[in-house]
C-alpha positions in Angstrom: 31.5 -11.9 -39.6 30.9 -15.4 -38.4 30.7 -13.9 -35.0 27.3 -14.1 -33.5 25.5 -11.1 -34.8 23.5 -9.0 -32.5 19.8 -8.1 -32.8 20.5 -5.6 -35.5 22.7 -7.8 -37.6 20.4 -10.7 -37.3 17.5 -8.4 -38.3 19.4 -7.4 -41.5 20.3 -11.0 -42.2 16.6 -12.0 -42.1 15.5 -9.1 -44.3 18.4 -9.4 -46.7 17.4 -12.9 -47.6 14.6 -11.3 -49.6 17.1 -9.6 -52.0 20.1 -11.9 -51.7 19.1 -13.7 -54.8 19.7 -10.9 -57.2 22.0 -11.7 -60.2 21.7 -8.7 -62.5 23.8 -5.7 -61.6 24.8 -2.7 -63.6 27.8 -0.7 -62.5 27.4 2.5 -64.3 27.6 6.1 -63.1 24.6 8.4 -63.2 25.1 12.0 -64.3 22.7 14.7 -63.5 22.3 18.0 -65.4 22.4 21.0 -63.2 20.7 24.4 -63.8 23.7 25.7 -65.8 23.4 22.9 -68.4 26.6 21.1 -67.3 26.8 17.7 -65.8 27.7 17.3 -62.2 30.3 14.9 -61.0 29.0 11.3 -61.4 27.6 9.7 -58.3 29.0 6.4 -57.3 25.9 4.4 -57.7 25.1 0.9 -59.0 21.9 -0.9 -59.6 20.4 -4.3 -59.3 17.0 -6.0 -59.7 15.4 -7.5 -56.6 13.3 -10.6 -56.7 10.2 -8.5 -57.4 11.8 -7.0 -60.5 12.2 -3.6 -59.0 15.4 -1.6 -59.9 17.2 -0.6 -56.8 20.4 1.4 -56.3 23.4 1.2 -53.9 26.7 3.0 -53.4 29.3 0.7 -54.9 32.1 2.5 -53.1 30.7 1.2 -49.8 30.7 -2.3 -51.2 34.3 -2.3 -52.5 36.7 -4.8 -50.9 40.2 -4.1 -49.9 42.8 -4.3 -52.6 43.4 -7.9 -53.6 39.8 -8.9 -53.0 40.6 -12.1 -51.1 38.8 -13.0 -48.0 41.3 -15.8 -47.1 42.6 -15.6 -43.6 40.8 -12.4 -42.7 37.4 -13.8 -41.8 34.1 -12.3 -42.8 32.6 -9.4 -40.9 29.2 -7.9 -41.4 29.7 -4.7 -43.2 33.1 -5.6 -44.7 32.3 -6.3 -48.3 28.5 -6.5 -47.7 26.7 -3.4 -46.5 23.1 -2.7 -45.7 21.9 -6.1 -46.9 23.4 -5.9 -50.4 25.9 -8.6 -51.2 28.4 -9.1 -54.0 27.2 -10.9 -57.1 28.3 -14.6 -57.1 30.3 -15.8 -60.0 28.6 -18.2 -62.4 30.5 -21.1 -60.8 29.5 -19.9 -57.3 25.9 -19.6 -58.3 25.8 -23.2 -59.6 27.6 -24.4 -56.5 25.1 -22.6 -54.2 22.1 -24.2 -56.0 23.7 -27.6 -55.9 24.4 -27.4 -52.1 21.0 -26.1 -51.4 19.3 -29.1 -53.0 21.8 -32.0 -52.6 21.7 -33.9 -49.3 24.0 -36.8 -50.2 27.4 -36.1 -48.6 29.2 -38.4 -51.0 27.8 -36.7 -54.1 28.7 -33.3 -52.6 32.2 -34.4 -51.9 32.6 -35.8 -55.5 31.4 -32.6 -57.0 33.7 -30.4 -54.8 36.7 -32.7 -55.7 36.2 -31.7 -59.3 36.9 -28.0 -58.6 40.2 -26.5 -59.4 42.1 -25.5 -56.2 42.8 -21.9 -56.9 42.4 -18.6 -55.0 39.4 -17.8 -57.2 37.8 -21.1 -56.2 38.5 -20.3 -52.6 36.8 -17.0 -52.8 33.8 -18.7 -54.5 33.6 -21.3 -51.7 33.7 -18.6 -49.0 31.0 -16.5 -50.7 28.8 -19.6 -51.1 29.3 -20.5 -47.4 28.4 -16.9 -46.4 25.3 -17.1 -48.6 24.3 -20.4 -47.0 24.7 -18.9 -43.6 22.5 -16.0 -44.4 19.8 -18.5 -45.5 20.4 -20.5 -42.3 21.2 -23.7 -44.2 23.4 -25.2 -41.5 23.6 -28.7 -42.9 24.9 -27.4 -46.2 27.5 -25.4 -44.4 28.6 -28.5 -42.5 29.0 -30.5 -45.7 31.0 -27.7 -47.4 33.3 -26.9 -44.5 34.0 -30.5 -43.5 35.1 -31.1 -47.1 37.4 -28.1 -46.9 38.9 -29.2 -43.6 39.2 -32.9 -44.1 39.2 -33.8 -47.8 40.5 -30.8 -49.8 44.1 -29.6 -50.4 43.1 -26.1 -49.2 44.8 -25.0 -46.0 41.9 -24.2 -43.7 42.0 -20.9 -41.9 40.1 -19.6 -38.9 37.1 -18.7 -41.1 36.4 -22.3 -41.9 36.6 -23.4 -38.3 34.3 -20.5 -37.3 31.8 -21.4 -39.9 31.7 -25.0 -38.7 31.5 -24.0 -35.0 28.6 -21.6 -35.9 26.7 -24.3 -37.9 27.0 -26.9 -35.1 26.0 -24.3 -32.5 22.9 -23.4 -34.5 22.1 -27.1 -34.7 22.4 -27.4 -30.9 25.3 -29.8 -31.3 27.7 -28.2 -28.8 29.9 -31.4 -28.6 30.8 -31.1 -32.3 31.3 -27.4 -32.0 33.7 -28.1 -29.1 35.5 -30.7 -31.2 36.0 -28.3 -34.1 37.5 -25.7 -31.6 40.0 -28.3 -30.3 41.0 -29.1 -33.9 41.5 -25.4 -34.5 43.9 -25.2 -31.5 45.8 -28.3 -32.6 46.2 -26.9 -36.1 48.0 -23.9 -34.5 45.3 -21.6 -35.9 44.8 -18.7 -33.5 41.2 -18.4 -32.4 39.7 -14.9 -32.9 37.2 -13.0 -30.9 34.6 -14.4 -33.3 35.6 -18.0 -32.4 35.2 -17.5 -28.7 31.8 -15.7 -29.3 30.5 -18.6 -31.4 31.6 -21.2 -28.9 30.1 -19.3 -26.0 26.9 -19.0 -27.9 26.8 -22.7 -28.7 27.2 -23.7 -25.0 24.7 -21.1 -23.6 22.1 -22.1 -26.2 22.5 -25.7 -25.1 22.0 -24.8 -21.5 25.6 -25.1 -20.5 26.5 -21.7 -19.0 29.3 -23.2 -16.9 31.1 -24.2 -20.1 30.5 -20.8 -21.6 32.1 -19.3 -18.4 35.1 -21.6 -19.0 35.5 -20.2 -22.5 35.5 -16.6 -21.1 38.2 -17.7 -18.6 40.3 -19.1 -21.4 40.0 -15.9 -23.3 41.4 -13.9 -20.4 44.1 -16.5 -20.0 45.1 -16.0 -23.6 45.3 -12.3 -23.1 42.0 -11.5 -24.9 39.7 -9.5 -22.6 36.0 -10.2 -22.7 34.5 -7.9 -25.2 31.0 -6.7 -26.0 30.8 -9.0 -29.0 31.4 -12.1 -26.8 29.1 -10.9 -24.1 26.4 -10.3 -26.7 26.9 -13.8 -28.0 26.6 -15.2 -24.5 23.4 -13.2 -23.8 21.9 -14.2 -27.2 22.6 -17.9 -26.5 21.0 -17.7 -23.1 17.9 -16.1 -24.5 17.7 -18.8 -27.2 18.0 -21.3 -24.4 15.1 -19.6 -22.5 17.5 -18.8 -19.6 16.5 -15.2 -19.2 17.5 -15.0 -15.5 21.1 -15.9 -16.4 21.0 -13.4 -19.3 20.0 -10.6 -16.9 22.8 -11.7 -14.6 25.4 -11.6 -17.4 24.3 -8.1 -18.5 24.9 -6.9 -14.9 28.3 -8.6 -14.8 29.1 -7.0 -18.1 28.4 -3.5 -16.6 30.5 -4.3 -13.5 33.5 -5.2 -15.7 33.1 -1.8 -17.4 32.4 -3.5 -20.7 30.2 -0.9 -22.4 26.8 -2.4 -23.6 26.2 -1.8 -27.2 22.9 -1.1 -29.1 22.6 -4.8 -29.6 22.9 -5.5 -25.8 20.2 -3.0 -24.9 18.0 -4.4 -27.7 18.3 -7.9 -26.3 17.5 -6.5 -22.8 14.4 -4.8 -24.1 13.4 -8.1 -25.7 13.8 -10.0 -22.4 11.5 -7.6 -20.6 9.1 -7.5 -23.5 8.7 -11.3 -23.6 8.1 -11.4 -19.8 5.4 -8.8 -20.1 7.3 -6.1 -18.3 7.0 -3.3 -20.9 7.6 -0.6 -18.2 11.1 -2.1 -17.6 11.7 -2.3 -21.4 10.9 1.4 -21.7 13.2 2.2 -18.8 16.0 0.3 -20.5 15.3 2.2 -23.7 15.6 5.6 -21.9 18.9 4.3 -20.2 20.2 3.4 -23.7 19.6 7.0 -24.9 21.1 8.5 -21.8 24.3 6.5 -22.3 24.5 8.1 -25.8 23.9 4.7 -27.4 21.7 5.6 -30.4 18.7 3.2 -30.8 18.5 1.5 -34.2 15.3 0.3 -35.9 15.7 -3.1 -34.1 15.6 -1.4 -30.7 12.5 0.6 -31.6 10.8 -2.5 -33.0 11.7 -4.5 -29.8 10.1 -1.8 -27.7 7.0 -1.7 -29.9 6.8 -5.5 -29.5 7.0 -5.2 -25.8 3.9 -2.9 -25.7 2.2 -5.1 -28.3 2.4 -8.2 -26.2 0.4 -6.4 -23.5 -2.0 -4.8 -26.1 -0.9 -1.3 -25.3 -1.8 0.3 -28.6 -1.2 4.0 -27.7 2.3 3.3 -26.3 3.1 1.2 -29.3 2.0 4.0 -31.6 4.1 6.6 -29.7 7.2 4.6 -30.2 6.3 4.0 -33.9 6.1 7.7 -34.4 9.3 8.3 -32.5 11.0 5.8 -34.8 10.0 7.8 -37.8 11.0 11.1 -36.2 14.4 9.6 -35.6 14.8 9.1 -39.4 14.1 5.4 -39.6 11.8 4.0 -42.2 9.5 1.3 -40.8 10.1 -2.2 -42.2 7.9 -5.3 -42.2 8.9 -6.2 -38.7 7.9 -2.8 -37.3 4.6 -2.9 -39.0 4.0 -6.4 -37.8 4.7 -5.3 -34.2 2.2 -2.5 -34.4 -0.4 -4.8 -36.0 0.2 -7.2 -33.1 -0.6 -4.5 -30.6 -4.0 -3.9 -32.1 -4.6 -7.6 -32.3 -3.8 -8.2 -28.7 -6.0 -5.3 -27.6 -9.0 -6.7 -29.5 -9.1 -4.2 -32.4 -8.9 -6.3 -35.5 -9.8 -3.5 -37.8 -7.0 -1.4 -36.3 -4.6 -4.2 -37.4 -6.3 -4.2 -40.8 -5.6 -0.4 -41.2 -1.9 -1.0 -40.4 -1.8 -3.9 -42.8 -3.2 -1.6 -45.6 -0.8 1.2 -44.6 2.1 -1.1 -44.9 1.2 -2.0 -48.5 0.5 1.6 -49.3 4.0 2.6 -48.2 5.5 -0.1 -50.4 6.4 -2.6 -47.7 5.3 -6.0 -48.7 3.6 -8.1 -46.0 5.3 -11.4 -45.2 3.9 -14.6 -43.9 4.0 -13.3 -40.3 1.9 -10.3 -41.4 -0.9 -12.6 -42.6 -0.6 -14.8 -39.5 -1.1 -11.8 -37.3 -4.2 -10.8 -39.3 -5.6 -14.3 -39.1 -5.1 -14.2 -35.3 -6.5 -10.7 -35.0 -9.8 -11.7 -36.7 -9.8 -15.0 -34.9 -9.5 -13.4 -31.5 -12.5 -11.2 -32.3 -14.6 -14.2 -33.4 -14.5 -13.0 -37.1 -13.8 -16.5 -38.5 -14.8 -15.6 -42.1 -12.3 -12.7 -42.2 -9.7 -15.0 -40.7 -10.3 -17.5 -43.4 -10.1 -14.8 -46.1 -6.6 -13.8 -44.8 -5.5 -17.4 -44.7 -6.7 -17.9 -48.3 -4.9 -14.7 -49.4 -1.7 -15.9 -47.8 -1.8 -19.0 -50.1 -2.9 -16.9 -53.1 0.3 -14.8 -52.6 2.4 -17.9 -53.1 3.3 -18.3 -49.4 3.0 -21.8 -47.8 1.0 -21.8 -44.6 2.9 -23.2 -41.6 1.8 -25.1 -38.6 1.3 -21.7 -36.8 -0.9 -20.5 -39.7 -3.1 -23.5 -39.4 -3.2 -23.2 -35.6 -4.4 -19.6 -35.7 -7.1 -20.5 -38.2 -8.1 -23.5 -36.1 -8.4 -21.2 -33.1 -10.6 -18.9 -35.0 -13.1 -21.6 -35.8 -12.7 -23.2 -32.3 -13.7 -19.9 -30.7 -17.0 -20.1 -32.6 -17.5 -23.8 -31.8 -17.3 -24.9 -35.4 -16.1 -28.5 -34.8 -16.6 -29.7 -38.4 -14.5 -26.8 -39.8 -11.8 -27.5 -37.2 -11.7 -31.2 -38.3 -11.5 -30.0 -42.0 -8.5 -27.9 -41.1 -6.8 -30.9 -39.5 -7.4 -32.9 -42.7 -5.9 -30.1 -44.8 -2.8 -30.1 -42.6 -2.4 -33.8 -43.0 -2.9 -33.6 -46.8 -0.2 -30.9 -46.9 2.3 -33.2 -45.1 2.2 -31.2 -41.8 2.1 -33.1 -38.6 0.0 -31.5 -35.8 2.1 -30.5 -32.8 1.0 -30.5 -29.1 -0.4 -27.0 -29.4 -2.7 -28.0 -32.2 -3.8 -31.2 -30.6 -4.5 -29.3 -27.3 -6.7 -26.9 -29.3 -8.7 -29.8 -30.6 -9.0 -31.2 -27.1 -10.4 -27.9 -25.9 -12.8 -27.6 -28.8 -14.2 -31.1 -28.3 -14.5 -30.5 -24.6 -16.2 -27.2 -24.8 -18.7 -28.6 -27.2 -19.4 -31.6 -24.9 -17.9 -34.2 -27.2 -16.0 -35.9 -24.4 -15.5 -39.2 -26.3 -13.7 -37.4 -29.2 -11.7 -35.5 -26.6 -10.5 -38.8 -25.1 -9.7 -40.1 -28.5 -7.3 -37.2 -29.1 -5.7 -37.8 -25.7 -5.2 -41.5 -26.6 -3.6 -40.5 -29.9 -1.3 -38.1 -28.1 -0.2 -40.7 -25.6 0.7 -43.1 -28.4 2.5 -40.5 -30.6 5.6 -38.5 -30.5 3.6 -35.4 -29.5 3.2 -36.3 -25.9 0.7 -34.5 -23.6 2.1 -31.5 -21.7 0.8 -29.8 -18.6 -1.5 -27.6 -20.8 -3.1 -30.9 -22.0 -4.0 -31.9 -18.5 -5.1 -28.3 -17.6 -7.6 -28.5 -20.4 -8.9 -32.0 -19.4 -9.1 -31.1 -15.7 -11.0 -27.9 -16.5 -13.4 -29.7 -18.9 -14.2 -32.6 -16.5 -14.5 -30.2 -13.6 -17.0 -28.0 -15.4 -18.9 -31.1 -16.5 -19.1 -32.3 -12.8 -17.0 -35.5 -13.4 -14.9 -35.0 -10.3 -13.6 -38.5 -10.1 -12.1 -38.3 -13.6 -10.7 -34.9 -12.8 -9.0 -36.1 -9.7 -7.7 -39.2 -11.5 -6.1 -37.0 -14.1 -4.6 -34.7 -11.5 -3.1 -37.6 -9.6 -1.5 -39.0 -12.8 0.4 -35.8 -13.6 3.6 -36.7 -11.6 3.8 -40.1 -13.3 4.1 -38.2 -16.6 7.1 -36.3 -15.3 5.1 -33.1 -15.3 4.4 -30.6 -12.5 1.0 -29.1 -11.8 1.2 -25.3 -12.3 -1.0 -22.5 -11.2 -3.5 -23.1 -14.0 -3.8 -26.8 -13.0 -4.6 -25.9 -9.4 -6.9 -23.1 -10.3 -8.9 -25.3 -12.7 -9.3 -27.9 -10.0 -10.3 -25.2 -7.5 -12.8 -23.9 -10.0 -14.7 -27.2 -10.1 -15.4 -27.1 -6.4 -15.9 -23.4 -6.4 -18.9 -23.6 -8.8 -20.5 -26.1 -6.4 -19.9 -23.6 -3.5 -17.8 -26.2 -1.6 -16.0 -23.6 0.4 -14.2 -25.9 2.8 -12.9 -28.1 0.0 -11.6 -25.0 -1.8 -9.7 -23.9 1.3 -8.1 -27.4 1.6 -7.0 -27.4 -2.0 -5.7 -23.8 -1.6 -3.5 -24.9 1.4 -2.3 -28.0 -0.6 -1.4 -25.7 -3.5 0.7 -23.4 -1.2 2.4 -26.4 0.5 3.4 -27.8 -3.0 5.3 -24.6 -3.7 2.8 -23.3 -6.3 1.8 -19.7 -5.5 -1.6 -18.4 -6.6 -2.2 -15.6 -9.2 -5.1 -13.3 -9.7 -7.2 -16.0 -11.3 -6.8 -18.2 -8.3 -7.8 -15.5 -5.9 -10.9 -14.8 -8.0 -12.0 -18.4 -8.0 -11.5 -18.7 -4.3 -13.6 -15.7 -3.7 -16.4 -17.0 -5.9 -16.6 -20.1 -3.6 -17.8 -17.9 -0.7 -21.4 -17.8 0.2 -21.4 -15.1 2.9 -19.5 -12.1 4.1 -17.7 -14.0 6.8 -16.2 -16.3 4.2 -15.3 -13.4 1.9 -13.5 -11.7 4.9 -11.6 -14.9 5.7 -10.4 -15.4 2.2 -9.5 -11.8 1.8 -7.4 -12.0 5.0 -5.6 -15.1 3.8 -4.8 -13.5 0.5 -3.6 -10.2 2.0 -1.3 -12.1 4.4 0.2 -14.0 1.5 0.5 -10.8 -0.5 2.7 -9.3 2.2 4.8 -12.5 2.4 5.2 -13.1 -1.3 5.8 -10.9 -4.3 3.9 -13.3 -6.4 0.5 -12.1 -5.3 -1.4 -9.6 -7.4 -3.4 -6.5 -6.3 -6.5 -7.6 -4.4 -9.1 -5.5 -6.1 -11.5 -8.0 -7.7 -11.6 -6.2 -11.0 -7.9 -6.5 -11.2 -7.5 -10.1 -10.1 -7.8 -11.8 -13.4 -4.6 -11.7 -15.4 -4.7 -10.5 -19.0 -5.7 -13.4 -21.4 -2.8 -12.4 -23.7 -0.5 -13.7 -21.0 -1.8 -17.2 -21.2 -1.1 -19.6 -24.2 -4.2 -20.2 -26.2 -4.3 -23.9 -25.2 -4.4 -22.7 -21.5 -7.2 -20.2 -21.9 -9.7 -21.5 -19.3 -12.8 -19.8 -17.8 -12.6 -20.3 -14.1 -15.9 -18.7 -13.1 
């Protein structure tokens, strides 16, 4: 289906890419001899070789199409023709066409090659199968080239499937204007939009931060007699999550319930993900229980989402409990599940716990992916074990995987934690030699490394490079600089940087203010800290646990401590933003702060 797939479908799409390239199948029946010496009825099984050369089986009856075999005019739905991540074998022509479209970027050459094809029903099926395969591999540019040729240059009569493919591709590329244009062409061609069409258009708008246009699509659906369905709502919620508009996503879920549109497994999974990413694992668990109470059976994606929620907070025991519950429910853990459990140990500061899960995964026949190695590099790096982190990074390359920017960032962080400047510089050179351009996160990491090691001239050089490049400084950049200069006692430079933030179209956040407060707190300038604290509140930025801790550390006597405590308690009553006042609970978990923002305030 070109409808926006939910968490489970997306999960299968990602995992299926690993076996989508199989070409060798054998459709024969297997007979088994029973105890009486006769053969039982043949089982309907077929076999194929995956990319690792392992022979795997599947039930070919589940994969059979309807009589006639043509997908024309009926659209493609996940599970209709392609079940459990196993897909039909492409014809020789379709295989060649797929390879060609994956490599060629010249639109004119693509058009010329497609023009040479015979315009038959068989060719149409090949084109659709190729388009679906491209979609599974997330090759949106190739889909655009293929579908635009079908719509504008071929003699094929386009159906809703082609329009849906093109709307989906443009939506994924964040080109909502083009997606809207394709929809209008669909209407003008008197091609009735399907539920999938509306879902894809809603997703395109919500991903681009245009919920009002998404609402207009829902209104048009109702006007055309098509009630809002779970599929469309899921598409809406998914798009909002991709656009980082979680508040609106939660609002839509509530609206969905009020309209008595029954949430599906995918809906609950997305809700668990929302709470997990905002470090509200207790709410994620509550949603999980609600899901089961509503007789909506959790799938492996729902379990994995909940494990991820606990993993982000380093709650190993809770993550393990859900991992065990997943297996008791009859699900076999996949690489995503193992990765989530590894992340839990990593965040909790137990790298060897992550290593045990990594070994268990391989022992159970589940091959680690690039994310698995990245998690292990991060786990060792967090614990200061830079040699082990380097070993995992090297093994990633030895396995034939290409390290990404994130892979390099995690290794860089490992050496930065140990203050190994020369090794950090070497990693930067390796990135450049590999054709990778450092992003803001990596440059911020180098800023922090130079600053902590007292190499302020090199830190300023990196800042100058950022100001002149595409990778502009963000608020994390200024947080690092303010903290470094504040700790070094260069208050004038610190204040200069703070005053320059608005001119960069940036807004000081709680880390910015707390870093500034920390500089004066270390000098026990109590009155100055109170003044800055009042400025912070007046600016609309509310303190967190770290701010309260820094303010208390500026106190020199019991009277000042009592005064600060009274102020904080008063604010705590007036604002939900304040944290518990116990000093040992005031500092927020480090895992909640991006690496570039990890600053010691005391």
